[in-house]
N, C-alpha and C positions, 0 to 999 in steps of 0.2 A: 483574151476574153475573161479568164478567171480574174486576172489582175483588175480589169475594169469593173466586174461584178463585186469584187471585194471592196473597191473603193466606194461603192454605193453605201456601204455600212462602216465607212471610215477606217478600213483595214488596209494598211499598206506596211512596207518593211519597217518604216519608223515606228508605227504603233506596235507592231509585233516586237520590236527590240525593247520598247518601253515596258510592255507587258512582261516580258522576260526579265528585265531588270528589276521589276517590282516583285517577282516571285521569290518566296523563301526557299532556301536549300532543303532537300529531302532529309528528314532526321528519323532514320529507321531506329526503333527501339528494341531491346532485347526481347526475345520470345519468352514470355512469362506463363504463369499458371492461368491467368485470365484468358489468354489467346487459345491455350490448349483446351480449357474448359468449353469455351465458345465453339471450337471446331468440333469437339466430340459431341456436343448438343446438336449442332447442325446436322452431323451425320446421322445421329439417332433419329432426327426428325424426318429424314429423307431416304434412308437407306436401312434395310435390314442387315446388310453386311457390305464390306467394302475392301478394297485392296490398298496397297501401299500408295499408289498414285492418287486415289480418292483422298487419302488422309492427307498427303503432301498439298494437294491443291486446296482442300478445305482450310487447312491451317494457314496457308499463304493468303487466302482471301480475308483472314481476320486482321491482317497487317496492313493498315491503310497506307503506311509509309514504305511499305516494302520491307524486304529482309535479305540479308545475306544468304546465298544459296547454301553455303556450307553450314549456317546457323539453322537453316530449315532442315537440312539433311541430319544434323545432329539431333534436333528436336523430335524428328519422326523416328529415328533410331532409338531414342530413349523411350518413346511411347511403345514401340513394338517390343522392346526388351522388358518393359515394366508390367505391372498387373492391372493397368486400366483398359487392356485389350485382351480378347480371347481369340486365339487362332483357331479357326473352324475348318480350314483347308490349307494344306501346305502344297504349293505348286512345285513342279519339277523344272528347275532352271534349264536353260535360260528363258524360255518363253512362258512356262507355267506360272501363273500369278498366285500368290497366296492370299487367302481371304480372312477377314477379321470381323468381330463384332464386339460389342461392349458387354460388360458383366450384366448391366441392367436389361439389355435386349435379350441377352442369352437366358436369363432367368425367366423373362416374359414368355419367350418361345418354348422353354421347358414346361412352364405352367400350362400353355396351350396344348402341347403334346400330351401332357399328363391328363388334362381334362378330356381330351379326345379318346385317349386309350382307356381311361377309367370309366367313361360314359357310354361304352359300346353296348352295355346291357342295361341302360337306364330305363327304357321304356318310354322315353320322351316323345311327346307330340304323336301318339300312335292313333290311327283311326281304324275302325273295324273293316273287315273284308267286304261287307255289304256296301259300305260307303265308298270304299275304293272302287268296287266294281260299278257303282252307279256313276262315279266320276269318269272313269275310263270309258264307260259306255256313251257318255255325253261328249267325249272328246275322241271319237273314233279315228280321227285323222292322225292321231300321234303315231309315230313309227314304233317299232318293237323296242328300241334302245330308249326312247322318250317314255314309253309306257313303264319300262323297267325303272327308269329314274324316278317317275312319280310313285311307284310302289315302295322303292327303297326309302324315299324321303319320308313318306307318310306312314310306313308300317315298320320301318327298320328299328325304330326306337333309340337310335344312337343320339348322343347329345351333339356330336359333330359329324357332319357327312360332307365329303368334298365331292364336287363335280367338276370334271375336266373334259373340255371338247373344244373343238375348232369353232371359230365364230360363224354364225349362220346355220349351226347344226340343230338348232331347236331348243337350247337349253331354257331360254326365256318362255317360250311356248309351254314347255313342260312344267315350268315352275308356276305358270298360270293355273294349270290343272291341279298342281299340288296345292296351291293356296286355296283353291276352291274345296279341295278335299279337307284340308285343316279346318276351314271355316264350318263346313258342314259337321265336322266332328267336335265343334265347340272350342277350337284353339284359334286365338287372335294372332295373326302374323305381324311381326314388326320388321320392316326392311331397313337395312343398314347398308351403305356403300361409301367408298372413298372417292368416287368419281361421279361428276355431275350427270354424265350420260347413263351410267348404270343406275344411278338414282331414279331418273326418269323411267327407265325400263321396269325397275321394281315397282314404281307407283303405277305404271301401266297394267301390271298383272295383279294389282290389288294386295 
């Protein structure tokens, strides 16, 4: 049946042989700086950290003609031993993986942490107690933890505040109340997200 269906498109053993005869041999080229740069750029775009396997696969994906396995291993070993990567966690062999990042990402993360720590007493986007009380009174359906979240966001004054909870626990609902509080206090909210679904949620809460 497959042979008959292939024949409808002019594909048979002879046509396959002719196509193979016309193909050129694979010409793998040495792994150079361009391929290494491209691999690290791709990793930076999609990962905050990565392990040796991620590095090996990403480097291999830059080589359209393929590469010798030993050449790939050597290239990865040179990267791991050089100064273009920062080891952030050393795993315990044989099963524990070590994780790496790049100096650029390391510096960016350090700046974020410094901004968070240095901004704990900044007094940013604080609303007064009366405004907070009015907001919580209008949103009496909020649970105790949600109300605590709203209060911390709108009166804590930190430049960076993290919120962590399981899906469906009411983070977005609480954020809507916080956004209302900021608006009442004269602060304009700007929502930013890396995911379309989250962007829609942010738009939904104003």
